[in-house]
N, CA, C and O atoms as a Tripos MOL2 file, in Angstrom:
@<TRIPOS>MOLECULE
protein
  308   307    77     0     0
PROTEIN
NO_CHARGES

@<TRIPOS>ATOM
      1 N         113.1040   90.3470  116.6160 N.3       1 MET1
      2 CA        113.2110   89.8690  115.2590 C.3       1 MET1
      3 C         114.2790   88.7810  115.2360 C.2       1 MET1
      4 O         115.3340   88.9050  115.8580 O.2       1 MET1
      5 N         113.9850   87.7400  114.5220 N.am      2 THR2
      6 CA        114.9210   86.6170  114.4410 C.3       2 THR2
      7 C         115.4350   86.4560  113.0170 C.2       2 THR2
      8 O         114.9320   87.0760  112.0810 O.2       2 THR2
      9 N         116.4400   85.6160  112.8800 N.am      3 GLU3
     10 CA        116.9600   85.3080  111.5460 C.3       3 GLU3
     11 C         115.8600   84.7300  110.6700 C.2       3 GLU3
     12 O         115.8160   85.0030  109.4700 O.2       3 GLU3
     13 N         114.9750   83.9380  111.2540 N.am      4 GLU4
     14 CA        113.8630   83.3540  110.4830 C.3       4 GLU4
     15 C         112.9380   84.4330  109.9430 C.2       4 GLU4
     16 O         112.4460   84.3180  108.8210 O.2       4 GLU4
     17 N         112.6910   85.4890  110.7330 N.am      5 HIS5
     18 CA        111.8500   86.6020  110.2570 C.3       5 HIS5
     19 C         112.4800   87.2760  109.0430 C.2       5 HIS5
     20 O         111.8040   87.5630  108.0550 O.2       5 HIS5
     21 N         113.7790   87.5220  109.1340 N.am      6 VAL6
     22 CA        114.4890   88.1870  108.0420 C.3       6 VAL6
     23 C         114.4550   87.3300  106.7880 C.2       6 VAL6
     24 O         114.1390   87.8240  105.7060 O.2       6 VAL6
     25 N         114.7780   86.0540  106.9250 N.am      7 LEU7
     26 CA        114.7690   85.1570  105.7650 C.3       7 LEU7
     27 C         113.3750   85.0310  105.1640 C.2       7 LEU7
     28 O         113.2270   84.9850  103.9430 O.2       7 LEU7
     29 N         112.3630   84.9740  106.0080 N.am      8 SER8
     30 CA        110.9940   84.8920  105.5160 C.3       8 SER8
     31 C         110.6280   86.1280  104.6980 C.2       8 SER8
     32 O         109.9860   86.0210  103.6540 O.2       8 SER8
     33 N         111.0420   87.3040  105.1810 N.am      9 ALA9
     34 CA        110.7610   88.5480  104.4530 C.3       9 ALA9
     35 C         111.4870   88.5770  103.1180 C.2       9 ALA9
     36 O         110.9050   88.9580  102.1030 O.2       9 ALA9
     37 N         112.7500   88.1780  103.1110 N.am     10 ILE10
     38 CA        113.5340   88.1880  101.8710 C.3      10 ILE10
     39 C         112.9560   87.1900  100.8720 C.2      10 ILE10
     40 O         112.7710   87.5180   99.7000 O.2      10 ILE10
     41 N         112.6740   85.9930  101.3250 N.am     11 LEU11
     42 CA        112.1680   84.9560  100.4220 C.3      11 LEU11
     43 C         110.7420   85.2380   99.9590 C.2      11 LEU11
     44 O         110.3310   84.7630   98.9000 O.2      11 LEU11
     45 N         109.9880   86.0030  100.7400 N.am     12 GLY12
     46 CA        108.6170   86.3270  100.3720 C.3      12 GLY12
     47 C         108.4820   87.5940   99.5450 C.2      12 GLY12
     48 O         107.3750   87.9510   99.1420 O.2      12 GLY12
     49 N         109.5900   88.2800   99.2850 N.am     13 ALA13
     50 CA        109.5470   89.5380   98.5270 C.3      13 ALA13
     51 C         109.0950   89.2780   97.0900 C.2      13 ALA13
     52 O         109.4490   88.2680   96.4820 O.2      13 ALA13
     53 N         108.3090   90.2080   96.5660 N.am     14 THR14
     54 CA        107.8290   90.1200   95.1830 C.3      14 THR14
     55 C         108.0200   91.4740   94.5110 C.2      14 THR14
     56 O         108.3810   92.4570   95.1570 O.2      14 THR14
     57 N         107.7760   91.5080   93.2240 N.am     15 SER15
     58 CA        107.8270   92.7710   92.4950 C.3      15 SER15
     59 C         106.4430   93.4020   92.3950 C.2      15 SER15
     60 O         106.2660   94.3820   91.6720 O.2      15 SER15
     61 N         105.4570   92.8540   93.1120 N.am     16 ASP16
     62 CA        104.1100   93.4260   93.1190 C.3      16 ASP16
     63 C         104.1320   94.8060   93.7610 C.2      16 ASP16
     64 O         105.0390   95.1270   94.5290 O.2      16 ASP16
     65 N         103.1280   95.6220   93.4430 N.am     17 TRP17
     66 CA        102.9950   96.9450   94.0380 C.3      17 TRP17
     67 C         102.6690   96.7910   95.5150 C.2      17 TRP17
     68 O         101.9030   95.9050   95.8950 O.2      17 TRP17
     69 N         103.2480   97.6500   96.3520 N.am     18 ALA18
     70 CA        102.9230   97.6880   97.7770 C.3      18 ALA18
     71 C         101.6360   98.4740   97.9660 C.2      18 ALA18
     72 O         101.4070   99.4780   97.2920 O.2      18 ALA18
     73 N         100.7990   98.0140   98.8850 N.am     19 GLU19
     74 CA         99.6000   98.7810   99.2110 C.3      19 GLU19
     75 C         100.0280  100.0590   99.9100 C.2      19 GLU19
     76 O         100.9350  100.0400  100.7420 O.2      19 GLU19
     77 N          99.3770  101.1750   99.5740 N.am     20 GLU20
     78 CA         99.7410  102.4630  100.1450 C.3      20 GLU20
     79 C          98.5570  103.0790  100.8620 C.2      20 GLU20
     80 O          97.4100  102.6820  100.6580 O.2      20 GLU20
     81 N          98.8590  104.0750  101.7200 N.am     21 GLY21
     82 CA         97.8210  104.8260  102.4140 C.3      21 GLY21
     83 C          97.3560  104.1470  103.6830 C.2      21 GLY21
     84 O          98.1530  103.5580  104.4140 O.2      21 GLY21
     85 N          96.0600  104.2320  103.9410 N.am     22 ASN22
     86 CA         95.4480  103.7180  105.1630 C.3      22 ASN22
     87 C          95.0960  102.2430  104.9900 C.2      22 ASN22
     88 O          93.9240  101.8650  104.9830 O.2      22 ASN22
     89 N          96.1240  101.4270  104.8520 N.am     23 THR23
     90 CA         95.9260  100.0050  104.6330 C.3      23 THR23
     91 C          97.1150   99.2420  105.1910 C.2      23 THR23
     92 O          98.1930   99.8120  105.3540 O.2      23 THR23
     93 N          96.9390   97.9920  105.4800 N.am     24 GLY24
     94 CA         98.0460   97.1810  105.9840 C.3      24 GLY24
     95 C          98.7170   97.8310  107.1750 C.2      24 GLY24
     96 O          98.0530   98.2340  108.1310 O.2      24 GLY24
     97 N         100.0620   97.9350  107.1140 N.am     25 GLY25
     98 CA        100.8210   98.5480  108.1990 C.3      25 GLY25
     99 C         100.5450  100.0220  108.3610 C.2      25 GLY25
    100 O         100.9070  100.5970  109.3870 O.2      25 GLY25
    101 N          99.9130  100.6620  107.3820 N.am     26 GLY26
    102 CA         99.6050  102.0890  107.4700 C.3      26 GLY26
    103 C          98.3070  102.3960  108.1890 C.2      26 GLY26
    104 O          97.9710  103.5640  108.3840 O.2      26 GLY26
    105 N          97.5690  101.3680  108.5870 N.am     27 THR27
    106 CA         96.2740  101.5800  109.2330 C.3      27 THR27
    107 C          96.4560  102.1710  110.6260 C.2      27 THR27
    108 O          97.1700  101.6090  111.4560 O.2      27 THR27
    109 N          95.8200  103.2850  110.8750 N.am     28 GLY28
    110 CA         95.7790  103.8660  112.2090 C.3      28 GLY28
    111 C          97.0200  104.6390  112.6310 C.2      28 GLY28
    112 O          97.1370  104.9840  113.8070 O.2      28 GLY28
    113 N          97.9460  104.9250  111.7330 N.am     29 ILE29
    114 CA         99.1260  105.6610  112.1560 C.3      29 ILE29
    115 C          98.9780  107.1510  111.8670 C.2      29 ILE29
    116 O          98.1650  107.5660  111.0420 O.2      29 ILE29
    117 N          99.7910  107.9460  112.5710 N.am     30 ILE30
    118 CA         99.6730  109.3980  112.4730 C.3      30 ILE30
    119 C         101.0110  110.0420  112.1330 C.2      30 ILE30
    120 O         102.0700  109.4490  112.3370 O.2      30 ILE30
    121 N         100.9470  111.2480  111.6190 N.am     31 CYS31
    122 CA        102.1290  112.0440  111.3010 C.3      31 CYS31
    123 C         101.8180  113.4720  111.7480 C.2      31 CYS31
    124 O         101.0890  114.1950  111.0680 O.2      31 CYS31
    125 N         102.3690  113.8720  112.8830 N.am     32 TYR32
    126 CA        102.0600  115.1630  113.5100 C.3      32 TYR32
    127 C         100.5550  115.3070  113.7660 C.2      32 TYR32
    128 O          99.9790  116.3810  113.5910 O.2      32 TYR32
    129 N          99.9480  114.2170  114.1770 N.am     33 GLU33
    130 CA         98.5250  114.1270  114.4980 C.3      33 GLU33
    131 C          97.6190  114.2610  113.2750 C.2      33 GLU33
    132 O          96.3980  114.3260  113.4210 O.2      33 GLU33
    133 N          98.1960  114.3050  112.0740 N.am     34 PHE34
    134 CA         97.4210  114.1700  110.8460 C.3      34 PHE34
    135 C          97.4580  112.6950  110.4700 C.2      34 PHE34
    136 O          98.2500  111.9410  111.0350 O.2      34 PHE34
    137 N          96.6360  112.2750  109.5480 N.am     35 LYS35
    138 CA         96.6480  110.8830  109.1240 C.3      35 LYS35
    139 C          97.9730  110.5720  108.4600 C.2      35 LYS35
    140 O          98.3650  111.2410  107.5030 O.2      35 LYS35
    141 N          98.6590  109.5680  108.9580 N.am     36 GLY36
    142 CA         99.8940  109.0810  108.3460 C.3      36 GLY36
    143 C          99.5620  107.9370  107.4070 C.2      36 GLY36
    144 O          98.4090  107.7600  107.0140 O.2      36 GLY36
    145 N         100.5440  107.1830  107.0590 N.am     37 GLY37
    146 CA        100.3050  106.0310  106.1970 C.3      37 GLY37
    147 C         101.5770  105.5540  105.5480 C.2      37 GLY37
    148 O         102.6810  105.9310  105.9400 O.2      37 GLY37
    149 N         101.4030  104.7230  104.5560 N.am     38 THR38
    150 CA        102.5120  104.1340  103.8340 C.3      38 THR38
    151 C         102.5660  104.7300  102.4350 C.2      38 THR38
    152 O         101.5340  104.8750  101.7800 O.2      38 THR38
    153 N         103.7660  105.0760  101.9760 N.am     39 GLY39
    154 CA        103.9250  105.6210  100.6360 C.3      39 GLY39
    155 C         105.2280  105.1660  100.0140 C.2      39 GLY39
    156 O         106.1430  104.7240  100.7100 O.2      39 GLY39
    157 N         105.3030  105.2750   98.7090 N.am     40 THR40
    158 CA        106.4960  104.8420   97.9860 C.3      40 THR40
    159 C         106.9110  105.8940   96.9660 C.2      40 THR40
    160 O         106.1260  106.7530   96.5660 O.2      40 THR40
    161 N         108.1580  105.7970   96.5650 N.am     41 SER41
    162 CA        108.6680  106.6150   95.4730 C.3      41 SER41
    163 C         109.8690  105.9030   94.8770 C.2      41 SER41
    164 O         110.5760  105.1810   95.5800 O.2      41 SER41
    165 N         110.1030  106.1000   93.5920 N.am     42 SER42
    166 CA        111.2910  105.5120   92.9640 C.3      42 SER42
    167 C         111.7530  106.3980   91.8110 C.2      42 SER42
    168 O         110.9770  107.1520   91.2240 O.2      42 SER42
    169 N         113.0210  106.2810   91.5150 N.am     43 ARG43
    170 CA        113.6170  107.0060   90.3990 C.3      43 ARG43
    171 C         114.6160  106.0950   89.7130 C.2      43 ARG43
    172 O         115.2690  105.2730   90.3550 O.2      43 ARG43
    173 N         114.7290  106.2490   88.4030 N.am     44 ARG44
    174 CA        115.7650  105.5450   87.6590 C.3      44 ARG44
    175 C         116.8750  106.5260   87.3630 C.2      44 ARG44
    176 O         116.6370  107.6590   86.9440 O.2      44 ARG44
    177 N         118.0860  106.0710   87.5870 N.am     45 ILE45
    178 CA        119.2460  106.9160   87.2930 C.3      45 ILE45
    179 C         120.2120  106.1390   86.4080 C.2      45 ILE45
    180 O         120.2760  104.9100   86.4540 O.2      45 ILE45
    181 N         120.9410  106.8670   85.6230 N.am     46 ARG46
    182 CA        121.9300  106.2440   84.7470 C.3      46 ARG46
    183 C         123.3080  106.7210   85.1640 C.2      46 ARG46
    184 O         123.5520  107.9220   85.2820 O.2      46 ARG46
    185 N         124.2040  105.7770   85.3850 N.am     47 ILE47
    186 CA        125.5960  106.0700   85.7030 C.3      47 ILE47
    187 C         126.4320  105.3080   84.6910 C.2      47 ILE47
    188 O         126.4090  104.0780   84.6330 O.2      47 ILE47
    189 N         127.1660  106.0650   83.8990 N.am     48 SER48
    190 CA        127.9350  105.4800   82.7890 C.3      48 SER48
    191 C         126.9780  104.7010   81.9010 C.2      48 SER48
    192 O         126.0260  105.2820   81.3790 O.2      48 SER48
    193 N         127.1970  103.4210   81.7160 N.am     49 ASP49
    194 CA        126.3430  102.6320   80.8310 C.3      49 ASP49
    195 C         125.3610  101.7520   81.5980 C.2      49 ASP49
    196 O         124.7800  100.8330   81.0220 O.2      49 ASP49
    197 N         125.1660  102.0210   82.8900 N.am     50 LYS50
    198 CA        124.2670  101.2030   83.7110 C.3      50 LYS50
    199 C         123.0970  102.0260   84.2150 C.2      50 LYS50
    200 O         123.2440  103.2010   84.5530 O.2      50 LYS50
    201 N         121.9290  101.3910   84.2610 N.am     51 THR51
    202 CA        120.7260  102.0310   84.7980 C.3      51 THR51
    203 C         120.3720  101.3650   86.1180 C.2      51 THR51
    204 O         120.3660  100.1390   86.2340 O.2      51 THR51
    205 N         120.0770  102.1980   87.1070 N.am     52 PHE52
    206 CA        119.7120  101.7070   88.4250 C.3      52 PHE52
    207 C         118.3570  102.2740   88.8010 C.2      52 PHE52
    208 O         118.0080  103.3840   88.3990 O.2      52 PHE52
    209 N         117.5980  101.5170   89.5680 N.am     53 THR53
    210 CA        116.3550  102.0110   90.1410 C.3      53 THR53
    211 C         116.5530  102.1360   91.6440 C.2      53 THR53
    212 O         116.9400  101.1800   92.3150 O.2      53 THR53
    213 N         116.2810  103.3310   92.1610 N.am     54 ILE54
    214 CA        116.3720  103.5920   93.5910 C.3      54 ILE54
    215 C         114.9450  103.7400   94.0950 C.2      54 ILE54
    216 O         114.1710  104.5310   93.5560 O.2      54 ILE54
    217 N         114.5970  102.9840   95.1210 N.am     55 GLY55
    218 CA        113.2420  103.0440   95.6460 C.3      55 GLY55
    219 C         113.2190  103.2150   97.1440 C.2      55 GLY55
    220 O         114.1440  102.8020   97.8440 O.2      55 GLY55
    221 N         112.1530  103.8270   97.6360 N.am     56 VAL56
    222 CA        111.9630  103.9800   99.0750 C.3      56 VAL56
    223 C         110.5370  103.6210   99.4380 C.2      56 VAL56
    224 O         109.6110  103.7820   98.6420 O.2      56 VAL56
    225 N         110.3840  103.1350  100.6430 N.am     57 LEU57
    226 CA        109.0790  102.8880  101.2410 C.3      57 LEU57
    227 C         109.0750  103.6620  102.5480 C.2      57 LEU57
    228 O         109.9600  103.4700  103.3820 O.2      57 LEU57
    229 N         108.0960  104.5290  102.7380 N.am     58 VAL58
    230 CA        108.0100  105.3340  103.9590 C.3      58 VAL58
    231 C         106.7430  104.9560  104.6970 C.2      58 VAL58
    232 O         105.6650  104.8580  104.1120 O.2      58 VAL58
    233 N         106.8970  104.7490  105.9830 N.am     59 GLN59
    234 CA        105.7310  104.5410  106.8330 C.3      59 GLN59
    235 C         105.7850  105.6140  107.9130 C.2      59 GLN59
    236 O         106.4970  105.4740  108.9080 O.2      59 GLN59
    237 N         105.0220  106.6930  107.7050 N.am     60 ALA60
    238 CA        105.0630  107.8690  108.5760 C.3      60 ALA60
    239 C         104.1780  107.6550  109.7930 C.2      60 ALA60
    240 O         102.9610  107.5170  109.6670 O.2      60 ALA60
    241 N         104.7840  107.6270  110.9610 N.am     61 ASN61
    242 CA        104.0460  107.4360  112.2120 C.3      61 ASN61
    243 C         104.8460  108.1200  113.3090 C.2      61 ASN61
    244 O         105.6020  107.4670  114.0290 O.2      61 ASN61
    245 N         104.6840  109.4310  113.4370 N.am     62 HIS62
    246 CA        105.4980  110.1540  114.3980 C.3      62 HIS62
    247 C         104.9210  111.5290  114.6930 C.2      62 HIS62
    248 O         104.1240  112.0640  113.9220 O.2      62 HIS62
    249 N         105.3280  112.0820  115.8020 N.am     63 GLY63
    250 CA        105.1780  113.4990  116.0710 C.3      63 GLY63
    251 C         103.8460  113.9810  116.6020 C.2      63 GLY63
    252 O         102.7910  113.3950  116.3600 O.2      63 GLY63
    253 N         103.9440  115.0760  117.3370 N.am     64 LEU64
    254 CA        102.7860  115.8220  117.8040 C.3      64 LEU64
    255 C         102.6700  117.0840  116.9640 C.2      64 LEU64
    256 O         103.6750  117.5910  116.4650 O.2      64 LEU64
    257 N         101.4700  117.5880  116.8040 N.am     65 ARG65
    258 CA        101.2370  118.7290  115.9240 C.3      65 ARG65
    259 C         102.1010  119.9310  116.2930 C.2      65 ARG65
    260 O         102.6030  120.6140  115.4000 O.2      65 ARG65
    261 N         102.2880  120.2090  117.5870 N.am     66 ASP66
    262 CA        103.0620  121.3990  117.9430 C.3      66 ASP66
    263 C         104.5680  121.2230  117.7140 C.2      66 ASP66
    264 O         105.3210  122.1750  117.9150 O.2      66 ASP66
    265 N         105.0280  120.0430  117.3010 N.am     67 TRP67
    266 CA        106.4260  119.8280  116.9160 C.3      67 TRP67
    267 C         106.6660  120.1690  115.4470 C.2      67 TRP67
    268 O         107.8160  120.2880  115.0240 O.2      67 TRP67
    269 N         105.5990  120.3290  114.6650 N.am     68 LEU68
    270 CA        105.7190  120.5000  113.2170 C.3      68 LEU68
    271 C         106.3240  121.8500  112.8620 C.2      68 LEU68
    272 O         105.7870  122.8970  113.2240 O.2      68 LEU68
    273 N         107.4510  121.8170  112.1450 N.am     69 THR69
    274 CA        108.0750  123.0360  111.6310 C.3      69 THR69
    275 C         108.3570  122.8410  110.1440 C.2      69 THR69
    276 O         108.6230  121.7280  109.6890 O.2      69 THR69
    277 N         108.2940  123.9230  109.4100 N.am     70 ILE70
    278 CA        108.6450  123.9350  107.9960 C.3      70 ILE70
    279 C         109.6300  125.0610  107.7970 C.2      70 ILE70
    280 O         109.3240  126.2150  108.0980 O.2      70 ILE70
    281 N         110.8170  124.7420  107.2890 N.am     71 CYS71
    282 CA        111.9040  125.7100  107.1130 C.3      71 CYS71
    283 C         112.1790  126.4670  108.4100 C.2      71 CYS71
    284 O         112.4420  127.6690  108.3800 O.2      71 CYS71
    285 N         112.1200  125.7800  109.5420 N.am     72 GLY72
    286 CA        112.4120  126.3820  110.8300 C.3      72 GLY72
    287 C         111.2810  127.1460  111.4780 C.2      72 GLY72
    288 O         111.4280  127.6200  112.6050 O.2      72 GLY72
    289 N         110.1420  127.2790  110.7920 N.am     73 GLU73
    290 CA        108.9950  128.0130  111.3280 C.3      73 GLU73
    291 C         107.9870  127.0480  111.9380 C.2      73 GLU73
    292 O         107.5920  126.0740  111.2970 O.2      73 GLU73
    293 N         107.5690  127.3150  113.1710 N.am     74 ALA74
    294 CA        106.5560  126.4900  113.8190 C.3      74 ALA74
    295 C         105.2110  126.7210  113.1210 C.2      74 ALA74
    296 O         104.7070  127.8440  113.1000 O.2      74 ALA74
    297 N         104.6410  125.6760  112.5600 N.am     75 VAL75
    298 CA        103.3670  125.8130  111.8410 C.3      75 VAL75
    299 C         102.2760  124.9310  112.4370 C.2      75 VAL75
    300 O         101.1200  125.0030  112.0200 O.2      75 VAL75
    301 N         102.6360  124.1080  113.4040 N.am     76 GLY76
    302 CA        101.6750  123.1780  113.9420 C.3      76 GLY76
    303 C         100.9820  123.6280  115.2000 C.2      76 GLY76
    304 O         100.2130  122.8670  115.7870 O.2      76 GLY76
    305 N         101.2390  124.8660  115.6360 N.am     77 LEU77
    306 CA        100.6550  125.3450  116.8910 C.3      77 LEU77
    307 C          99.1930  125.6710  116.7570 C.2      77 LEU77
    308 O          98.5610  126.0860  117.7280 O.2      77 LEU77
@<TRIPOS>BOND
     1     1     2 1
     2     2     3 1
     3     3     4 2
     4     3     5 am
     5     5     6 1
     6     6     7 1
     7     7     8 2
     8     7     9 am
     9     9    10 1
    10    10    11 1
    11    11    12 2
    12    11    13 am
    13    13    14 1
    14    14    15 1
    15    15    16 2
    16    15    17 am
    17    17    18 1
    18    18    19 1
    19    19    20 2
    20    19    21 am
    21    21    22 1
    22    22    23 1
    23    23    24 2
    24    23    25 am
    25    25    26 1
    26    26    27 1
    27    27    28 2
    28    27    29 am
    29    29    30 1
    30    30    31 1
    31    31    32 2
    32    31    33 am
    33    33    34 1
    34    34    35 1
    35    35    36 2
    36    35    37 am
    37    37    38 1
    38    38    39 1
    39    39    40 2
    40    39    41 am
    41    41    42 1
    42    42    43 1
    43    43    44 2
    44    43    45 am
    45    45    46 1
    46    46    47 1
    47    47    48 2
    48    47    49 am
    49    49    50 1
    50    50    51 1
    51    51    52 2
    52    51    53 am
    53    53    54 1
    54    54    55 1
    55    55    56 2
    56    55    57 am
    57    57    58 1
    58    58    59 1
    59    59    60 2
    60    59    61 am
    61    61    62 1
    62    62    63 1
    63    63    64 2
    64    63    65 am
    65    65    66 1
    66    66    67 1
    67    67    68 2
    68    67    69 am
    69    69    70 1
    70    70    71 1
    71    71    72 2
    72    71    73 am
    73    73    74 1
    74    74    75 1
    75    75    76 2
    76    75    77 am
    77    77    78 1
    78    78    79 1
    79    79    80 2
    80    79    81 am
    81    81    82 1
    82    82    83 1
    83    83    84 2
    84    83    85 am
    85    85    86 1
    86    86    87 1
    87    87    88 2
    88    87    89 am
    89    89    90 1
    90    90    91 1
    91    91    92 2
    92    91    93 am
    93    93    94 1
    94    94    95 1
    95    95    96 2
    96    95    97 am
    97    97    98 1
    98    98    99 1
    99    99   100 2
   100    99   101 am
   101   101   102 1
   102   102   103 1
   103   103   104 2
   104   103   105 am
   105   105   106 1
   106   106   107 1
   107   107   108 2
   108   107   109 am
   109   109   110 1
   110   110   111 1
   111   111   112 2
   112   111   113 am
   113   113   114 1
   114   114   115 1
   115   115   116 2
   116   115   117 am
   117   117   118 1
   118   118   119 1
   119   119   120 2
   120   119   121 am
   121   121   122 1
   122   122   123 1
   123   123   124 2
   124   123   125 am
   125   125   126 1
   126   126   127 1
   127   127   128 2
   128   127   129 am
   129   129   130 1
   130   130   131 1
   131   131   132 2
   132   131   133 am
   133   133   134 1
   134   134   135 1
   135   135   136 2
   136   135   137 am
   137   137   138 1
   138   138   139 1
   139   139   140 2
   140   139   141 am
   141   141   142 1
   142   142   143 1
   143   143   144 2
   144   143   145 am
   145   145   146 1
   146   146   147 1
   147   147   148 2
   148   147   149 am
   149   149   150 1
   150   150   151 1
   151   151   152 2
   152   151   153 am
   153   153   154 1
   154   154   155 1
   155   155   156 2
   156   155   157 am
   157   157   158 1
   158   158   159 1
   159   159   160 2
   160   159   161 am
   161   161   162 1
   162   162   163 1
   163   163   164 2
   164   163   165 am
   165   165   166 1
   166   166   167 1
   167   167   168 2
   168   167   169 am
   169   169   170 1
   170   170   171 1
   171   171   172 2
   172   171   173 am
   173   173   174 1
   174   174   175 1
   175   175   176 2
   176   175   177 am
   177   177   178 1
   178   178   179 1
   179   179   180 2
   180   179   181 am
   181   181   182 1
   182   182   183 1
   183   183   184 2
   184   183   185 am
   185   185   186 1
   186   186   187 1
   187   187   188 2
   188   187   189 am
   189   189   190 1
   190   190   191 1
   191   191   192 2
   192   191   193 am
   193   193   194 1
   194   194   195 1
   195   195   196 2
   196   195   197 am
   197   197   198 1
   198   198   199 1
   199   199   200 2
   200   199   201 am
   201   201   202 1
   202   202   203 1
   203   203   204 2
   204   203   205 am
   205   205   206 1
   206   206   207 1
   207   207   208 2
   208   207   209 am
   209   209   210 1
   210   210   211 1
   211   211   212 2
   212   211   213 am
   213   213   214 1
   214   214   215 1
   215   215   216 2
   216   215   217 am
   217   217   218 1
   218   218   219 1
   219   219   220 2
   220   219   221 am
   221   221   222 1
   222   222   223 1
   223   223   224 2
   224   223   225 am
   225   225   226 1
   226   226   227 1
   227   227   228 2
   228   227   229 am
   229   229   230 1
   230   230   231 1
   231   231   232 2
   232   231   233 am
   233   233   234 1
   234   234   235 1
   235   235   236 2
   236   235   237 am
   237   237   238 1
   238   238   239 1
   239   239   240 2
   240   239   241 am
   241   241   242 1
   242   242   243 1
   243   243   244 2
   244   243   245 am
   245   245   246 1
   246   246   247 1
   247   247   248 2
   248   247   249 am
   249   249   250 1
   250   250   251 1
   251   251   252 2
   252   251   253 am
   253   253   254 1
   254   254   255 1
   255   255   256 2
   256   255   257 am
   257   257   258 1
   258   258   259 1
   259   259   260 2
   260   259   261 am
   261   261   262 1
   262   262   263 1
   263   263   264 2
   264   263   265 am
   265   265   266 1
   266   266   267 1
   267   267   268 2
   268   267   269 am
   269   269   270 1
   270   270   271 1
   271   271   272 2
   272   271   273 am
   273   273   274 1
   274   274   275 1
   275   275   276 2
   276   275   277 am
   277   277   278 1
   278   278   279 1
   279   279   280 2
   280   279   281 am
   281   281   282 1
   282   282   283 1
   283   283   284 2
   284   283   285 am
   285   285   286 1
   286   286   287 1
   287   287   288 2
   288   287   289 am
   289   289   290 1
   290   290   291 1
   291   291   292 2
   292   291   293 am
   293   293   294 1
   294   294   295 1
   295   295   296 2
   296   295   297 am
   297   297   298 1
   298   298   299 1
   299   299   300 2
   300   299   301 am
   301   301   302 1
   302   302   303 1
   303   303   304 2
   304   303   305 am
   305   305   306 1
   306   306   307 1
   307   307   308 2
@<TRIPOS>SUBSTRUCTURE
     1 MET1         2 RESIDUE 1 A MET
     2 THR2         6 RESIDUE 1 A THR
     3 GLU3        10 RESIDUE 1 A GLU
     4 GLU4        14 RESIDUE 1 A GLU
     5 HIS5        18 RESIDUE 1 A HIS
     6 VAL6        22 RESIDUE 1 A VAL
     7 LEU7        26 RESIDUE 1 A LEU
     8 SER8        30 RESIDUE 1 A SER
     9 ALA9        34 RESIDUE 1 A ALA
    10 ILE10       38 RESIDUE 1 A ILE
    11 LEU11       42 RESIDUE 1 A LEU
    12 GLY12       46 RESIDUE 1 A GLY
    13 ALA13       50 RESIDUE 1 A ALA
    14 THR14       54 RESIDUE 1 A THR
    15 SER15       58 RESIDUE 1 A SER
    16 ASP16       62 RESIDUE 1 A ASP
    17 TRP17       66 RESIDUE 1 A TRP
    18 ALA18       70 RESIDUE 1 A ALA
    19 GLU19       74 RESIDUE 1 A GLU
    20 GLU20       78 RESIDUE 1 A GLU
    21 GLY21       82 RESIDUE 1 A GLY
    22 ASN22       86 RESIDUE 1 A ASN
    23 THR23       90 RESIDUE 1 A THR
    24 GLY24       94 RESIDUE 1 A GLY
    25 GLY25       98 RESIDUE 1 A GLY
    26 GLY26      102 RESIDUE 1 A GLY
    27 THR27      106 RESIDUE 1 A THR
    28 GLY28      110 RESIDUE 1 A GLY
    29 ILE29      114 RESIDUE 1 A ILE
    30 ILE30      118 RESIDUE 1 A ILE
    31 CYS31      122 RESIDUE 1 A CYS
    32 TYR32      126 RESIDUE 1 A TYR
    33 GLU33      130 RESIDUE 1 A GLU
    34 PHE34      134 RESIDUE 1 A PHE
    35 LYS35      138 RESIDUE 1 A LYS
    36 GLY36      142 RESIDUE 1 A GLY
    37 GLY37      146 RESIDUE 1 A GLY
    38 THR38      150 RESIDUE 1 A THR
    39 GLY39      154 RESIDUE 1 A GLY
    40 THR40      158 RESIDUE 1 A THR
    41 SER41      162 RESIDUE 1 A SER
    42 SER42      166 RESIDUE 1 A SER
    43 ARG43      170 RESIDUE 1 A ARG
    44 ARG44      174 RESIDUE 1 A ARG
    45 ILE45      178 RESIDUE 1 A ILE
    46 ARG46      182 RESIDUE 1 A ARG
    47 ILE47      186 RESIDUE 1 A ILE
    48 SER48      190 RESIDUE 1 A SER
    49 ASP49      194 RESIDUE 1 A ASP
    50 LYS50      198 RESIDUE 1 A LYS
    51 THR51      202 RESIDUE 1 A THR
    52 PHE52      206 RESIDUE 1 A PHE
    53 THR53      210 RESIDUE 1 A THR
    54 ILE54      214 RESIDUE 1 A ILE
    55 GLY55      218 RESIDUE 1 A GLY
    56 VAL56      222 RESIDUE 1 A VAL
    57 LEU57      226 RESIDUE 1 A LEU
    58 VAL58      230 RESIDUE 1 A VAL
    59 GLN59      234 RESIDUE 1 A GLN
    60 ALA60      238 RESIDUE 1 A ALA
    61 ASN61      242 RESIDUE 1 A ASN
    62 HIS62      246 RESIDUE 1 A HIS
    63 GLY63      250 RESIDUE 1 A GLY
    64 LEU64      254 RESIDUE 1 A LEU
    65 ARG65      258 RESIDUE 1 A ARG
    66 ASP66      262 RESIDUE 1 A ASP
    67 TRP67      266 RESIDUE 1 A TRP
    68 LEU68      270 RESIDUE 1 A LEU
    69 THR69      274 RESIDUE 1 A THR
    70 ILE70      278 RESIDUE 1 A ILE
    71 CYS71      282 RESIDUE 1 A CYS
    72 GLY72      286 RESIDUE 1 A GLY
    73 GLU73      290 RESIDUE 1 A GLU
    74 ALA74      294 RESIDUE 1 A ALA
    75 VAL75      298 RESIDUE 1 A VAL
    76 GLY76      302 RESIDUE 1 A GLY
    77 LEU77      306 RESIDUE 1 A LEU
């Protein structure tokens, strides 16, 4: 990645909705051998007299099924 890549991404940013699911960068990725993809979430919070929006973009592409645990219990076997 170069400085030009970073500047291009910053200057090309918009407030449009990001495509989610099995599209764009989410095409063909996996999450514990289940279909992965791209997803978003955001929340507005108020601190004193200011309102902030906190947002995340997740692109899940990791793991083998037998690595999957929930609350410490192996569930992917």
